[in-house]
C-alpha positions in Angstrom: -10.1 0.3 -14.7 -9.8 -0.6 -11.0 -6.3 -1.0 -9.7 -5.3 -3.7 -6.5 -4.1 -2.1 -4.1 -2.1 -4.4 -1.2 -0.7 -2.5 2.4 1.0 -5.9 4.2 2.8 -5.5 7.5 4.9 -8.2 9.0 1.6 -9.9 10.7 -1.2 -8.8 8.1 -3.3 -7.3 11.2 -1.4 -4.8 13.1 0.3 -0.9 11.5 -1.1 -2.5 8.0 -4.6 -2.1 9.7 -3.8 1.9 10.4 -2.4 1.7 7.6 -5.7 1.0 5.8 -7.3 2.6 7.2 -5.5 6.3 6.5 -5.5 4.7 2.2 -9.3 4.7 2.9 -9.9 7.5 3.9 -7.2 9.7 1.9 -8.6 7.7 -1.0 -12.0 9.2 0.0 -10.7 12.3 -0.2 -9.2 12.3 -3.6 -12.1 10.7 -5.2 -10.7 7.2 -6.0 -12.4 4.9 -4.3 -14.4 4.1 -6.8 -10.3 3.5 -8.9 -8.9 0.8 -6.0 -9.6 -2.3 -5.2 -8.0 -2.9 -0.9 -6.0 -5.7 0.3 -4.7 -6.0 3.5 -1.9 -9.1 4.3 1.5 -9.7 5.8 4.5 -10.1 3.3 5.3 -13.9 3.9 1.7 -14.5 2.0 2.3 -12.1 -1.0 5.6 -12.4 -1.6 5.1 -14.6 -4.7 2.5 -12.9 -5.3 3.8 -8.8 -6.5 2.8 -8.8 -9.1 -0.9 -9.4 -8.6 -1.6 -6.3 -7.6 -0.8 -2.9 -9.1 0.0 -0.9 -5.4 1.5 -2.5 -3.0 2.2 -0.9 0.1 4.3 -2.3 2.9 4.8 -1.5 6.7 8.1 -4.1 7.2 10.6 -4.7 5.5 10.6 -6.8 2.2 12.5 -9.4 0.5 14.8 -7.9 -1.8 13.6 -9.5 -5.1 10.8 -7.6 -4.4 11.5 -4.5 -2.8 11.6 -2.3 -6.1 8.0 -3.8 -6.3 6.9 -1.5 -3.1 5.8 1.9 -1.8 7.1 2.1 1.9 4.5 2.7 3.8 6.2 4.3 7.5 6.0 7.4 6.8 1.8 7.0 6.5 2.4 5.6 9.8 4.7 8.3 11.5 3.4 11.1 9.4 7.2 12.0 8.3 7.1 12.3 4.7 3.6 10.8 4.0 3.2 13.2 1.5 5.5 11.6 -1.1 4.5 8.3 -0.3 0.4 9.4 -1.2 2.0 11.6 -4.4 3.9 7.6 -5.3 0.3 5.5 -5.1 -1.9 8.5 -6.7 0.8 8.1 -9.8 0.6 4.4 -9.5 -2.7 4.0 -9.6 -3.2 6.9 -11.9 -1.2 4.8 -14.3 
């Protein structure tokens, strides 16, 4: 079954695009490309649809009501702690 992975930021354009590119490369390296459908948006549009996705990565603050369902994607921008984020994403994909 293909998993839905949402990448979101404040505007749905800038940092989510950077993270999307990194995730595409990583998924390819992991052999997971065929297991995941990627989506990109802004937080404001996805708050009420968060349960539509299997994995959600955000590069910006999210409302408290969805915080436990979202992976902090900032380490994918900075490189600091990125391995832990990739490990969490992989675990969620393989659930």
